[in-house]
N, CA, C and O atoms as a CHARMM CRD file, in Angstrom:
* protein
*
  264
    1    1 MET  N    -14.44400  -3.73000  16.83200 PROA 1      0.00000
    2    1 MET  CA   -13.14400  -3.28300  17.26800 PROA 1      0.00000
    3    1 MET  C    -12.86600  -1.86200  16.79600 PROA 1      0.00000
    4    1 MET  O    -12.29600  -1.06400  17.54100 PROA 1      0.00000
    5    2 PHE  N    -13.26100  -1.53700  15.56900 PROA 2      0.00000
    6    2 PHE  CA   -13.01000  -0.19100  15.05200 PROA 2      0.00000
    7    2 PHE  C    -13.79800   0.85800  15.81700 PROA 2      0.00000
    8    2 PHE  O    -13.35300   1.99800  15.95400 PROA 2      0.00000
    9    3 PHE  N    -14.96800   0.47500  16.31600 PROA 3      0.00000
   10    3 PHE  CA   -15.87900   1.44700  16.90200 PROA 3      0.00000
   11    3 PHE  C    -15.81200   1.50100  18.42100 PROA 3      0.00000
   12    3 PHE  O    -16.66200   2.13500  19.04600 PROA 3      0.00000
   13    4 SER  N    -14.84900   0.86800  19.01800 PROA 4      0.00000
   14    4 SER  CA   -14.73900   0.85600  20.47200 PROA 4      0.00000
   15    4 SER  C    -14.41900   2.25100  20.99900 PROA 4      0.00000
   16    4 SER  O    -13.69900   3.02000  20.36200 PROA 4      0.00000
   17    5 LYS  N    -14.95800   2.55700  22.15400 PROA 5      0.00000
   18    5 LYS  CA   -14.67900   3.83700  22.79500 PROA 5      0.00000
   19    5 LYS  C    -13.39200   3.78100  23.60500 PROA 5      0.00000
   20    5 LYS  O    -12.94400   4.79700  24.13700 PROA 5      0.00000
   21    6 THR  N    -12.80200   2.60800  23.69900 PROA 6      0.00000
   22    6 THR  CA   -11.55300   2.42700  24.41800 PROA 6      0.00000
   23    6 THR  C    -10.39400   2.39700  23.42300 PROA 6      0.00000
   24    6 THR  O    -10.34400   1.52000  22.56100 PROA 6      0.00000
   25    7 PRO  N     -9.46000   3.34900  23.53300 PROA 7      0.00000
   26    7 PRO  CA    -8.32100   3.37200  22.61000 PROA 7      0.00000
   27    7 PRO  C     -7.52200   2.07500  22.65900 PROA 7      0.00000
   28    7 PRO  O     -7.33100   1.50300  23.73200 PROA 7      0.00000
   29    8 GLY  N     -7.06000   1.61500  21.51800 PROA 8      0.00000
   30    8 GLY  CA    -6.21100   0.43800  21.44400 PROA 8      0.00000
   31    8 GLY  C     -6.93300  -0.88800  21.35200 PROA 8      0.00000
   32    8 GLY  O     -6.28100  -1.93000  21.29000 PROA 8      0.00000
   33    9 THR  N     -8.24900  -0.88900  21.34200 PROA 9      0.00000
   34    9 THR  CA    -8.99700  -2.14700  21.28700 PROA 9      0.00000
   35    9 THR  C     -8.68000  -2.93000  20.02200 PROA 9      0.00000
   36    9 THR  O     -8.47700  -4.14300  20.07400 PROA 9      0.00000
   37   10 PHE  N     -8.63600  -2.24800  18.89900 PROA 10     0.00000
   38   10 PHE  CA    -8.34200  -2.92100  17.63200 PROA 10     0.00000
   39   10 PHE  C     -6.95400  -3.54300  17.64900 PROA 10     0.00000
   40   10 PHE  O     -6.77700  -4.69200  17.24400 PROA 10     0.00000
   41   11 VAL  N     -5.97800  -2.78900  18.11500 PROA 11     0.00000
   42   11 VAL  CA    -4.58800  -3.23100  18.10200 PROA 11     0.00000
   43   11 VAL  C     -4.39000  -4.48500  18.95600 PROA 11     0.00000
   44   11 VAL  O     -3.57500  -5.34200  18.61300 PROA 11     0.00000
   45   12 LYS  N     -5.11600  -4.59800  20.05200 PROA 12     0.00000
   46   12 LYS  CA    -4.97500  -5.76100  20.93200 PROA 12     0.00000
   47   12 LYS  C     -5.30300  -7.06200  20.22300 PROA 12     0.00000
   48   12 LYS  O     -4.81700  -8.12000  20.62400 PROA 12     0.00000
   49   13 HSD  N     -6.10900  -7.00900  19.19100 PROA 13     0.00000
   50   13 HSD  CA    -6.53600  -8.22200  18.48600 PROA 13     0.00000
   51   13 HSD  C     -5.58900  -8.62200  17.35700 PROA 13     0.00000
   52   13 HSD  O     -5.77000  -9.67300  16.74200 PROA 13     0.00000
   53   14 LEU  N     -4.60400  -7.81200  17.08500 PROA 14     0.00000
   54   14 LEU  CA    -3.65700  -8.11500  16.00700 PROA 14     0.00000
   55   14 LEU  C     -2.49700  -8.95500  16.52900 PROA 14     0.00000
   56   14 LEU  O     -2.03700  -8.74600  17.65100 PROA 14     0.00000
   57   15 PRO  N     -2.02400  -9.89800  15.72900 PROA 15     0.00000
   58   15 PRO  CA    -0.82100 -10.64600  16.11300 PROA 15     0.00000
   59   15 PRO  C      0.37400  -9.68700  16.22300 PROA 15     0.00000
   60   15 PRO  O      0.42100  -8.66500  15.53800 PROA 15     0.00000
   61   16 ALA  N      1.31500 -10.01700  17.07000 PROA 16     0.00000
   62   16 ALA  CA     2.48800  -9.16400  17.29500 PROA 16     0.00000
   63   16 ALA  C      3.21900  -8.84800  15.99300 PROA 16     0.00000
   64   16 ALA  O      3.66400  -7.72000  15.78100 PROA 16     0.00000
   65   17 VAL  N      3.33700  -9.83200  15.13800 PROA 17     0.00000
   66   17 VAL  CA     4.02900  -9.63800  13.85400 PROA 17     0.00000
   67   17 VAL  C      3.31300  -8.59100  12.99600 PROA 17     0.00000
   68   17 VAL  O      3.95400  -7.76700  12.34400 PROA 17     0.00000
   69   18 THR  N      1.98700  -8.63200  13.00400 PROA 18     0.00000
   70   18 THR  CA     1.19500  -7.66700  12.22700 PROA 18     0.00000
   71   18 THR  C      1.33100  -6.27700  12.82100 PROA 18     0.00000
   72   18 THR  O      1.50100  -5.30300  12.08700 PROA 18     0.00000
   73   19 ARG  N      1.25800  -6.17200  14.14500 PROA 19     0.00000
   74   19 ARG  CA     1.42400  -4.86800  14.80900 PROA 19     0.00000
   75   19 ARG  C      2.77100  -4.25900  14.45900 PROA 19     0.00000
   76   19 ARG  O      2.86300  -3.07200  14.14500 PROA 19     0.00000
   77   20 THR  N      3.80900  -5.07200  14.51400 PROA 20     0.00000
   78   20 THR  CA     5.15900  -4.59500  14.21400 PROA 20     0.00000
   79   20 THR  C      5.24800  -4.08900  12.77700 PROA 20     0.00000
   80   20 THR  O      5.80600  -3.02200  12.52200 PROA 20     0.00000
   81   21 ALA  N      4.69900  -4.85400  11.84600 PROA 21     0.00000
   82   21 ALA  CA     4.73400  -4.44400  10.43300 PROA 21     0.00000
   83   21 ALA  C      3.95900  -3.14100  10.21800 PROA 21     0.00000
   84   21 ALA  O      4.41700  -2.25900   9.49100 PROA 21     0.00000
   85   22 LEU  N      2.78800  -3.01900  10.84600 PROA 22     0.00000
   86   22 LEU  CA     1.98700  -1.80300  10.70200 PROA 22     0.00000
   87   22 LEU  C      2.67500  -0.59700  11.33700 PROA 22     0.00000
   88   22 LEU  O      2.60100   0.51400  10.81000 PROA 22     0.00000
   89   23 GLU  N      3.34400  -0.81700  12.46500 PROA 23     0.00000
   90   23 GLU  CA     4.08100   0.27100  13.11000 PROA 23     0.00000
   91   23 GLU  C      5.22300   0.75800  12.23300 PROA 23     0.00000
   92   23 GLU  O      5.45700   1.96200  12.13000 PROA 23     0.00000
   93   24 LYS  N      5.93500  -0.16600  11.60000 PROA 24     0.00000
   94   24 LYS  CA     7.07100   0.20100  10.74800 PROA 24     0.00000
   95   24 LYS  C      6.64200   1.03200   9.54900 PROA 24     0.00000
   96   24 LYS  O      7.38000   1.91600   9.11300 PROA 24     0.00000
   97   25 THR  N      5.46400   0.76100   9.01300 PROA 25     0.00000
   98   25 THR  CA     5.00200   1.49000   7.82200 PROA 25     0.00000
   99   25 THR  C      4.22000   2.75500   8.17300 PROA 25     0.00000
  100   25 THR  O      3.96100   3.58900   7.30500 PROA 25     0.00000
  101   26 GLY  N      3.84500   2.89700   9.44300 PROA 26     0.00000
  102   26 GLY  CA     3.04000   4.04600   9.85100 PROA 26     0.00000
  103   26 GLY  C      1.54400   3.82200   9.69900 PROA 26     0.00000
  104   26 GLY  O      0.74300   4.69100  10.04300 PROA 26     0.00000
  105   27 ALA  N      1.17100   2.66200   9.18600 PROA 27     0.00000
  106   27 ALA  CA    -0.24600   2.36000   8.95600 PROA 27     0.00000
  107   27 ALA  C     -1.01200   2.16300  10.25500 PROA 27     0.00000
  108   27 ALA  O     -2.22000   2.39600  10.29700 PROA 27     0.00000
  109   28 LEU  N     -0.33700   1.74000  11.30800 PROA 28     0.00000
  110   28 LEU  CA    -1.01000   1.52500  12.58700 PROA 28     0.00000
  111   28 LEU  C     -1.58100   2.83400  13.11800 PROA 28     0.00000
  112   28 LEU  O     -2.70100   2.86200  13.62800 PROA 28     0.00000
  113   29 GLN  N     -0.83200   3.90000  13.00300 PROA 29     0.00000
  114   29 GLN  CA    -1.30700   5.20700  13.45600 PROA 29     0.00000
  115   29 GLN  C     -2.53600   5.63600  12.65300 PROA 29     0.00000
  116   29 GLN  O     -3.47400   6.20200  13.21400 PROA 29     0.00000
  117   30 THR  N     -2.53700   5.37500  11.36900 PROA 30     0.00000
  118   30 THR  CA    -3.68700   5.71300  10.52400 PROA 30     0.00000
  119   30 THR  C     -4.92100   4.92800  10.95000 PROA 30     0.00000
  120   30 THR  O     -6.01200   5.49200  11.02500 PROA 30     0.00000
  121   31 LEU  N     -4.76800   3.64700  11.22700 PROA 31     0.00000
  122   31 LEU  CA    -5.88600   2.82500  11.68600 PROA 31     0.00000
  123   31 LEU  C     -6.43400   3.34000  13.01900 PROA 31     0.00000
  124   31 LEU  O     -7.64700   3.37400  13.22800 PROA 31     0.00000
  125   32 GLN  N     -5.53900   3.73400  13.90700 PROA 32     0.00000
  126   32 GLN  CA    -5.97000   4.24100  15.20700 PROA 32     0.00000
  127   32 GLN  C     -6.70400   5.58000  15.05400 PROA 32     0.00000
  128   32 GLN  O     -7.66800   5.84100  15.77300 PROA 32     0.00000
  129   33 GLN  N     -6.25600   6.42300  14.13000 PROA 33     0.00000
  130   33 GLN  CA    -6.92800   7.69300  13.88500 PROA 33     0.00000
  131   33 GLN  C     -8.32600   7.46100  13.31600 PROA 33     0.00000
  132   33 GLN  O     -9.26800   8.16400  13.68200 PROA 33     0.00000
  133   34 TYR  N     -8.46400   6.49800  12.43800 PROA 34     0.00000
  134   34 TYR  CA    -9.76100   6.15200  11.86700 PROA 34     0.00000
  135   34 TYR  C    -10.71000   5.68600  12.97200 PROA 34     0.00000
  136   34 TYR  O    -11.86500   6.10800  13.03000 PROA 34     0.00000
  137   35 SER  N    -10.21900   4.82600  13.83300 PROA 35     0.00000
  138   35 SER  CA   -11.02100   4.31900  14.94200 PROA 35     0.00000
  139   35 SER  C    -11.44900   5.45400  15.86800 PROA 35     0.00000
  140   35 SER  O    -12.59200   5.48300  16.32400 PROA 35     0.00000
  141   36 GLN  N    -10.55400   6.37300  16.14600 PROA 36     0.00000
  142   36 GLN  CA   -10.87300   7.51500  17.01100 PROA 36     0.00000
  143   36 GLN  C    -11.91700   8.41400  16.35900 PROA 36     0.00000
  144   36 GLN  O    -12.82100   8.90200  17.03700 PROA 36     0.00000
  145   37 LEU  N    -11.80400   8.63700  15.07100 PROA 37     0.00000
  146   37 LEU  CA   -12.76700   9.46300  14.34200 PROA 37     0.00000
  147   37 LEU  C    -14.17000   8.86600  14.42600 PROA 37     0.00000
  148   37 LEU  O    -15.13400   9.57800  14.70800 PROA 37     0.00000
  149   38 VAL  N    -14.28500   7.58100  14.18600 PROA 38     0.00000
  150   38 VAL  CA   -15.58900   6.91000  14.23900 PROA 38     0.00000
  151   38 VAL  C    -16.16100   6.99300  15.64500 PROA 38     0.00000
  152   38 VAL  O    -17.35900   7.21900  15.81500 PROA 38     0.00000
  153   39 SER  N    -15.32800   6.81500  16.63900 PROA 39     0.00000
  154   39 SER  CA   -15.77900   6.90100  18.02800 PROA 39     0.00000
  155   39 SER  C    -16.31900   8.29700  18.33800 PROA 39     0.00000
  156   39 SER  O    -17.34300   8.42800  19.00700 PROA 39     0.00000
  157   40 GLN  N    -15.64800   9.32600  17.86400 PROA 40     0.00000
  158   40 GLN  CA   -16.10400  10.70400  18.08000 PROA 40     0.00000
  159   40 GLN  C    -17.43500  10.96300  17.38900 PROA 40     0.00000
  160   40 GLN  O    -18.30400  11.63600  17.94200 PROA 40     0.00000
  161   41 ILE  N    -17.59200  10.44300  16.20700 PROA 41     0.00000
  162   41 ILE  CA   -18.85600  10.61300  15.46600 PROA 41     0.00000
  163   41 ILE  C    -19.99600   9.97700  16.24800 PROA 41     0.00000
  164   41 ILE  O    -21.06100  10.57600  16.39300 PROA 41     0.00000
  165   42 GLN  N    -19.77800   8.77100  16.74900 PROA 42     0.00000
  166   42 GLN  CA   -20.81800   8.07500  17.50000 PROA 42     0.00000
  167   42 GLN  C    -21.13100   8.79600  18.80800 PROA 42     0.00000
  168   42 GLN  O    -22.29100   8.85600  19.21400 PROA 42     0.00000
  169   43 THR  N    -20.12600   9.33700  19.46300 PROA 43     0.00000
  170   43 THR  CA   -20.31300  10.05500  20.71700 PROA 43     0.00000
  171   43 THR  C    -21.18300  11.29300  20.51600 PROA 43     0.00000
  172   43 THR  O    -21.89500  11.70700  21.43100 PROA 43     0.00000
  173   44 GLN  N    -21.13000  11.87200  19.34800 PROA 44     0.00000
  174   44 GLN  CA   -21.91300  13.07600  19.05200 PROA 44     0.00000
  175   44 GLN  C    -23.35500  12.74200  18.66900 PROA 44     0.00000
  176   44 GLN  O    -24.11700  13.62900  18.28500 PROA 44     0.00000
  177   45 GLY  N    -23.72900  11.46800  18.77100 PROA 45     0.00000
  178   45 GLY  CA   -25.10400  11.06600  18.51000 PROA 45     0.00000
  179   45 GLY  C    -25.41300  10.78100  17.05300 PROA 45     0.00000
  180   45 GLY  O    -26.58100  10.73700  16.66800 PROA 45     0.00000
  181   46 GLN  N    -24.40800  10.59000  16.25300 PROA 46     0.00000
  182   46 GLN  CA   -24.62200  10.28900  14.84600 PROA 46     0.00000
  183   46 GLN  C    -24.63100   8.77900  14.63600 PROA 46     0.00000
  184   46 GLN  O    -23.97500   8.03100  15.36000 PROA 46     0.00000
  185   47 THR  N    -25.38200   8.35100  13.63700 PROA 47     0.00000
  186   47 THR  CA   -25.41500   6.95200  13.25600 PROA 47     0.00000
  187   47 THR  C    -24.32200   6.72500  12.21600 PROA 47     0.00000
  188   47 THR  O    -24.22600   7.46000  11.23300 PROA 47     0.00000
  189   48 VAL  N    -23.51100   5.71800  12.43700 PROA 48     0.00000
  190   48 VAL  CA   -22.40200   5.42400  11.54300 PROA 48     0.00000
  191   48 VAL  C    -22.67000   4.10200  10.83500 PROA 48     0.00000
  192   48 VAL  O    -23.07900   3.12000  11.45400 PROA 48     0.00000
  193   49 GLN  N    -22.43300   4.09800   9.53300 PROA 49     0.00000
  194   49 GLN  CA   -22.60200   2.87600   8.74500 PROA 49     0.00000
  195   49 GLN  C    -21.34600   2.70100   7.89200 PROA 49     0.00000
  196   49 GLN  O    -20.87900   3.65200   7.26500 PROA 49     0.00000
  197   50 THR  N    -20.80700   1.49500   7.87100 PROA 50     0.00000
  198   50 THR  CA   -19.63900   1.20700   7.04200 PROA 50     0.00000
  199   50 THR  C    -20.03800   0.23000   5.94300 PROA 50     0.00000
  200   50 THR  O    -21.02900  -0.49100   6.06100 PROA 50     0.00000
  201   51 PHE  N    -19.24500   0.22100   4.86900 PROA 51     0.00000
  202   51 PHE  CA   -19.54000  -0.60600   3.70200 PROA 51     0.00000
  203   51 PHE  C    -18.30900  -1.41200   3.32300 PROA 51     0.00000
  204   51 PHE  O    -17.19800  -0.88200   3.28400 PROA 51     0.00000
  205   52 ASP  N    -18.50600  -2.69100   3.04400 PROA 52     0.00000
  206   52 ASP  CA   -17.39700  -3.57400   2.67600 PROA 52     0.00000
  207   52 ASP  C    -16.92100  -3.34600   1.25000 PROA 52     0.00000
  208   52 ASP  O    -15.74300  -3.53800   0.95100 PROA 52     0.00000
  209   53 THR  N    -17.82900  -2.93700   0.36800 PROA 53     0.00000
  210   53 THR  CA   -17.47200  -2.73600  -1.03300 PROA 53     0.00000
  211   53 THR  C    -18.06900  -1.42600  -1.52800 PROA 53     0.00000
  212   53 THR  O    -18.92600  -0.83100  -0.87600 PROA 53     0.00000
  213   54 GLY  N    -17.60700  -0.99500  -2.67500 PROA 54     0.00000
  214   54 GLY  CA   -18.14700   0.21600  -3.29100 PROA 54     0.00000
  215   54 GLY  C    -17.28300   1.43500  -3.01600 PROA 54     0.00000
  216   54 GLY  O    -16.22700   1.33900  -2.38900 PROA 54     0.00000
  217   55 SER  N    -17.74300   2.57100  -3.49000 PROA 55     0.00000
  218   55 SER  CA   -16.95100   3.79300  -3.40300 PROA 55     0.00000
  219   55 SER  C    -17.09800   4.51900  -2.06700 PROA 55     0.00000
  220   55 SER  O    -16.33700   5.44400  -1.78300 PROA 55     0.00000
  221   56 VAL  N    -18.06600   4.11400  -1.24700 PROA 56     0.00000
  222   56 VAL  CA   -18.27100   4.75300   0.05300 PROA 56     0.00000
  223   56 VAL  C    -17.76000   3.81900   1.14200 PROA 56     0.00000
  224   56 VAL  O    -18.18500   2.66600   1.22200 PROA 56     0.00000
  225   57 LEU  N    -16.85200   4.30800   1.97900 PROA 57     0.00000
  226   57 LEU  CA   -16.30100   3.52000   3.07100 PROA 57     0.00000
  227   57 LEU  C    -17.11100   3.70900   4.34900 PROA 57     0.00000
  228   57 LEU  O    -17.37000   2.75800   5.08500 PROA 57     0.00000
  229   58 LEU  N    -17.51000   4.97300   4.59900 PROA 58     0.00000
  230   58 LEU  CA   -18.16400   5.32500   5.84600 PROA 58     0.00000
  231   58 LEU  C    -19.23200   6.37000   5.58300 PROA 58     0.00000
  232   58 LEU  O    -19.01900   7.30700   4.81300 PROA 58     0.00000
  233   59 SER  N    -20.37000   6.20800   6.21800 PROA 59     0.00000
  234   59 SER  CA   -21.45800   7.17000   6.10200 PROA 59     0.00000
  235   59 SER  C    -21.96500   7.47400   7.50500 PROA 59     0.00000
  236   59 SER  O    -22.13600   6.55800   8.31000 PROA 59     0.00000
  237   60 ALA  N    -22.21100   8.75400   7.81200 PROA 60     0.00000
  238   60 ALA  CA   -22.73900   9.14500   9.11500 PROA 60     0.00000
  239   60 ALA  C    -23.99300   9.97200   8.91900 PROA 60     0.00000
  240   60 ALA  O    -24.06800  10.80400   8.01500 PROA 60     0.00000
  241   61 ASP  N    -24.98300   9.73500   9.78000 PROA 61     0.00000
  242   61 ASP  CA   -26.25000  10.46200   9.71100 PROA 61     0.00000
  243   61 ASP  C    -26.48500  11.12900  11.05800 PROA 61     0.00000
  244   61 ASP  O    -26.49900  10.45700  12.09000 PROA 61     0.00000
  245   62 ASP  N    -26.66900  12.43700  11.05700 PROA 62     0.00000
  246   62 ASP  CA   -26.88100  13.19100  12.28600 PROA 62     0.00000
  247   62 ASP  C    -28.38700  13.35000  12.51100 PROA 62     0.00000
  248   62 ASP  O    -29.05500  14.05700  11.75600 PROA 62     0.00000
  249   63 ALA  N    -28.91500  12.70600  13.52900 PROA 63     0.00000
  250   63 ALA  CA   -30.35800  12.73900  13.83000 PROA 63     0.00000
  251   63 ALA  C    -30.82800  14.14700  14.18900 PROA 63     0.00000
  252   63 ALA  O    -32.00000  14.47400  14.00000 PROA 63     0.00000
  253   64 LYS  N    -29.92700  14.97900  14.70300 PROA 64     0.00000
  254   64 LYS  CA   -30.30600  16.34000  15.07800 PROA 64     0.00000
  255   64 LYS  C    -30.64600  17.20600  13.86700 PROA 64     0.00000
  256   64 LYS  O    -31.44800  18.13500  13.96100 PROA 64     0.00000
  257   65 ILE  N    -30.03400  16.89600  12.74100 PROA 65     0.00000
  258   65 ILE  CA   -30.26000  17.67500  11.51800 PROA 65     0.00000
  259   65 ILE  C    -31.44600  17.12100  10.75400 PROA 65     0.00000
  260   65 ILE  O    -32.22000  17.87900  10.17000 PROA 65     0.00000
  261   66 GLY  N    -31.59600  15.79700  10.75400 PROA 66     0.00000
  262   66 GLY  CA   -32.52700  15.05300   9.95100 PROA 66     0.00000
  263   66 GLY  C    -33.92000  15.45100   9.96400 PROA 66     0.00000
  264   66 GLY  O    -34.74400  14.83500   9.28700 PROA 66     0.00000
């Protein structure tokens, strides 16, 4: 859901109550920006890896540089 190339894919899977709470706090916009960033990275031909734990959340590797 985070890596979809279609905007709003993640939000569609959230219950209405959760969407409302995230909208009120402004966190929904942050989640959407994160999703858009990852999508842009993938579109540029980079490999994206995410981590559930640890100090690194997201890692991208550009094959063109490698």
